[in-house]
One Martini backbone bead per residue (centre of mass of N, CA, C, O) as a GRO file, in nm:
protein
  182
    1ASN     BB    1   4.046  -2.569   0.726
    2ARG     BB    2   3.787  -2.378   0.725
    3VAL     BB    3   3.449  -2.305   0.770
    4VAL     BB    4   3.247  -2.073   0.594
    5ASP     BB    5   2.971  -1.893   0.701
    6LEU     BB    6   2.728  -1.786   0.429
    7SER     BB    7   2.402  -1.806   0.503
    8ALA     BB    8   2.383  -1.518   0.673
    9ASN     BB    9   2.389  -1.169   0.718
   10ILE     BB   10   2.505  -1.026   0.476
   11THR     BB   11   2.633  -0.685   0.385
   12ASP     BB   12   2.925  -0.759   0.268
   13ILE     BB   13   3.161  -0.796  -0.020
   14SER     BB   14   3.510  -0.894  -0.084
   15CYS     BB   15   3.739  -0.934  -0.365
   16GLY     BB   16   4.026  -1.062  -0.489
   17GLY     BB   17   4.275  -1.257  -0.619
   18SER     BB   18   4.294  -1.469  -0.333
   19ALA     BB   19   4.057  -1.309  -0.158
   20CYS     BB   20   3.800  -1.284   0.100
   21VAL     BB   21   3.533  -1.071   0.248
   22ALA     BB   22   3.290  -1.063   0.507
   23ARG     BB   23   3.003  -0.884   0.626
   24PHE     BB   24   2.803  -0.848   0.906
   25LEU     BB   25   2.528  -0.741   1.084
   26ASP     BB   26   2.701  -0.767   1.373
   27GLY     BB   27   3.013  -0.647   1.266
   28SER     BB   28   3.147  -0.876   1.147
   29ALA     BB   29   3.420  -1.076   1.001
   30THR     BB   30   3.550  -1.268   0.717
   31ALA     BB   31   3.819  -1.475   0.590
   32TRP     BB   32   3.929  -1.612   0.263
   33GLY     BB   33   4.191  -1.813   0.121
   34ARG     BB   34   4.485  -1.715   0.069
   35GLN     BB   35   4.690  -1.660   0.317
   36ASP     BB   36   4.910  -1.439   0.179
   37ARG     BB   37   4.628  -1.264   0.049
   38GLY     BB   38   4.387  -1.244   0.303
   39GLY     BB   39   4.270  -1.546   0.402
   40ASP     BB   40   4.431  -1.492   0.688
   41ILE     BB   41   4.398  -1.322   0.994
   42THR     BB   42   4.684  -1.437   1.130
   43LEU     BB   43   4.825  -1.301   0.873
   44THR     BB   44   4.920  -0.976   0.995
   45ASP     BB   45   4.942  -0.671   1.092
   46ASN     BB   46   5.229  -0.684   1.218
   47ASN     BB   47   5.187  -0.983   1.346
   48ARG     BB   48   4.886  -0.953   1.407
   49VAL     BB   49   4.575  -1.015   1.500
   50VAL     BB   50   4.271  -0.984   1.343
   51ASP     BB   51   3.978  -0.821   1.465
   52LEU     BB   52   3.647  -0.942   1.324
   53SER     BB   53   3.418  -1.015   1.557
   54GLY     BB   54   3.266  -0.747   1.695
   55THR     BB   55   3.338  -0.704   2.004
   56ASN     BB   56   3.498  -0.423   2.010
   57LYS     BB   57   3.431  -0.358   1.692
   58SER     BB   58   3.290  -0.255   1.412
   59VAL     BB   59   3.244  -0.343   1.086
   60VAL     BB   60   3.202  -0.102   0.797
   61ASP     BB   61   3.439  -0.188   0.604
   62ILE     BB   62   3.560  -0.349   0.279
   63SER     BB   63   3.872  -0.458   0.115
   64CYS     BB   64   4.006  -0.626  -0.181
   65GLY     BB   65   4.283  -0.744  -0.339
   66GLY     BB   66   4.557  -0.923  -0.465
   67GLY     BB   67   4.726  -0.911  -0.148
   68ALA     BB   68   4.485  -0.765   0.019
   69CYS     BB   69   4.322  -0.639   0.311
   70VAL     BB   70   4.059  -0.411   0.443
   71ALA     BB   71   3.939  -0.267   0.757
   72ARG     BB   72   3.676  -0.079   0.887
   73PHE     BB   73   3.575   0.092   1.173
   74SER     BB   74   3.358   0.252   1.407
   75ASP     BB   75   3.627   0.430   1.505
   76ASP     BB   76   3.800   0.490   1.231
   77SER     BB   77   3.964   0.257   1.196
   78ALA     BB   78   4.222   0.028   1.072
   79THR     BB   79   4.313  -0.285   0.885
   80VAL     BB   80   4.565  -0.509   0.760
   81TRP     BB   81   4.605  -0.792   0.530
   82GLY     BB   82   4.879  -0.994   0.398
   83HIS     BB   83   5.098  -0.910   0.174
   84ASP     BB   84   5.347  -0.707   0.229
   85ASP     BB   85   5.400  -0.600  -0.088
   86PHE     BB   86   5.051  -0.572  -0.142
   87GLY     BB   87   4.925  -0.418   0.147
   88GLY     BB   88   4.976  -0.595   0.431
   89ASP     BB   89   5.195  -0.358   0.510
   90ILE     BB   90   5.212  -0.033   0.660
   91THR     BB   91   5.548  -0.010   0.672
   92LEU     BB   92   5.533  -0.031   0.339
   93THR     BB   93   5.513   0.308   0.247
   94ASP     BB   94   5.437   0.618   0.169
   95ASN     BB   95   5.737   0.735   0.134
   96ASN     BB   96   5.847   0.566   0.400
   97ARG     BB   97   5.587   0.581   0.568
   98VAL     BB   98   5.363   0.539   0.812
   99VAL     BB   99   5.053   0.427   0.826
  100ASP     BB  100   4.777   0.562   1.009
  101LEU     BB  101   4.497   0.341   1.115
  102SER     BB  102   4.408   0.397   1.422
  103GLY     BB  103   4.262   0.701   1.471
  104ASN     BB  104   4.444   0.896   1.640
  105GLU     BB  105   4.509   1.125   1.433
  106THR     BB  106   4.303   1.023   1.198
  107ASN     BB  107   4.026   0.941   1.035
  108VAL     BB  108   3.891   0.673   0.866
  109THR     BB  109   3.664   0.708   0.565
  110ASP     BB  110   3.833   0.531   0.346
  111ILE     BB  111   3.865   0.232   0.131
  112SER     BB  112   4.122   0.073  -0.098
  113CYS     BB  113   4.180  -0.221  -0.307
  114GLY     BB  114   4.391  -0.356  -0.533
  115GLY     BB  115   4.606  -0.551  -0.673
  116LEU     BB  116   4.890  -0.408  -0.504
  117ALA     BB  117   4.711  -0.185  -0.348
  118CYS     BB  118   4.641   0.075  -0.112
  119VAL     BB  119   4.389   0.314   0.018
  120ALA     BB  120   4.334   0.605   0.228
  121ARG     BB  121   4.097   0.810   0.384
  122PHE     BB  122   4.069   1.120   0.561
  123SER     BB  123   3.904   1.359   0.760
  124ASN     BB  124   4.137   1.586   0.655
  125GLY     BB  125   4.162   1.512   0.325
  126SER     BB  126   4.360   1.295   0.322
  127ALA     BB  127   4.601   1.047   0.188
  128ALA     BB  128   4.715   0.697   0.156
  129ALA     BB  129   4.965   0.473   0.024
  130TRP     BB  130   5.016   0.115  -0.024
  131GLY     BB  131   5.268  -0.117  -0.153
  132ASP     BB  132   5.331  -0.145  -0.465
  133THR     BB  133   5.522   0.097  -0.626
  134ASP     BB  134   5.423   0.034  -0.931
  135TYR     BB  135   5.079  -0.005  -0.826
  136GLY     BB  136   5.014   0.248  -0.603
  137GLY     BB  137   5.221   0.243  -0.331
  138ASN     BB  138   5.351   0.520  -0.462
  139ILE     BB  139   5.318   0.873  -0.490
  140THR     BB  140   5.610   0.927  -0.642
  141LEU     BB  141   5.514   0.717  -0.881
  142THR     BB  142   5.359   0.940  -1.106
  143ASP     BB  143   5.166   1.119  -1.301
  144ASN     BB  144   5.392   1.195  -1.516
  145GLY     BB  145   5.638   1.233  -1.281
  146ARG     BB  146   5.457   1.345  -1.057
  147ILE     BB  147   5.370   1.434  -0.757
  148VAL     BB  148   5.133   1.333  -0.548
  149ASN     BB  149   4.885   1.533  -0.362
  150LEU     BB  150   4.745   1.378  -0.053
  151LEU     BB  151   4.703   1.620   0.181
  152GLU     BB  152   4.442   1.745   0.037
  153ASN     BB  153   4.113   1.752  -0.085
  154VAL     BB  154   4.002   1.451  -0.060
  155SER     BB  155   3.695   1.278  -0.178
  156ASP     BB  156   3.816   1.029  -0.348
  157ILE     BB  157   3.886   0.660  -0.383
  158SER     BB  158   4.080   0.425  -0.597
  159CYS     BB  159   4.153   0.089  -0.693
  160GLY     BB  160   4.324  -0.110  -0.908
  161TYR     BB  161   4.540  -0.327  -1.047
  162LYS     BB  162   4.779  -0.072  -1.138
  163ALA     BB  163   4.613   0.156  -0.988
  164CYS     BB  164   4.535   0.485  -0.864
  165VAL     BB  165   4.271   0.722  -0.739
  166ALA     BB  166   4.193   1.082  -0.707
  167ARG     BB  167   3.954   1.296  -0.582
  168PHE     BB  168   3.868   1.638  -0.567
  169ASN     BB  169   3.683   1.901  -0.456
  170ASP     BB  170   3.726   2.054  -0.759
  171GLY     BB  171   3.706   1.779  -0.964
  172SER     BB  172   3.976   1.677  -0.969
  173ALA     BB  173   4.234   1.438  -1.078
  174THR     BB  174   4.448   1.148  -0.991
  175ALA     BB  175   4.712   0.933  -1.093
  176TRP     BB  176   4.878   0.607  -0.992
  177GLY     BB  177   5.133   0.408  -1.124
  178ASP     BB  178   5.033   0.202  -1.383
  179LEU     BB  179   4.952   0.390  -1.690
  180SER     BB  180   4.939   0.197  -1.898
  181PRO     BB  181   4.803   0.047  -2.134
  182VAL     BB  182   4.600  -0.239  -2.174
   0.00000   0.00000   0.00000
């Protein structure tokens, strides 16, 4: 039960189903809301505390979905927190492989969280999704039964409530998740 000061210097804000995160001018960020859906940064990314203080590296991008939030940092790494099954745990991921958001293998250039899944785009043109496998967290359950190739030429990403979409350098796009009509 802490008080979140939102009185000044907010540069970005993102809210999902049960939590919000605000990014400040000094490169720090804070989250609030339901603890197990991204509102508590101490219940986080493989049971480690997420540092959004801006002291070690600045937060440059934020996104919250229905069950998790993600922050991208100035060193092009990223971290997630929230409900394990809905994007808050990157070890439950993209075709059962661990999504590396550390920036060690390839830089994270874009992030998006939707209802129950998140997606990240990397500097090498690839992307990875994680979260609820029925709602965009697994790229093998996808786009009319075919496997979505997010290994190259991804230029933009976005997740909605029940699905995610990627646009490619050639102008084509693909979606995955629950693609049934609303």
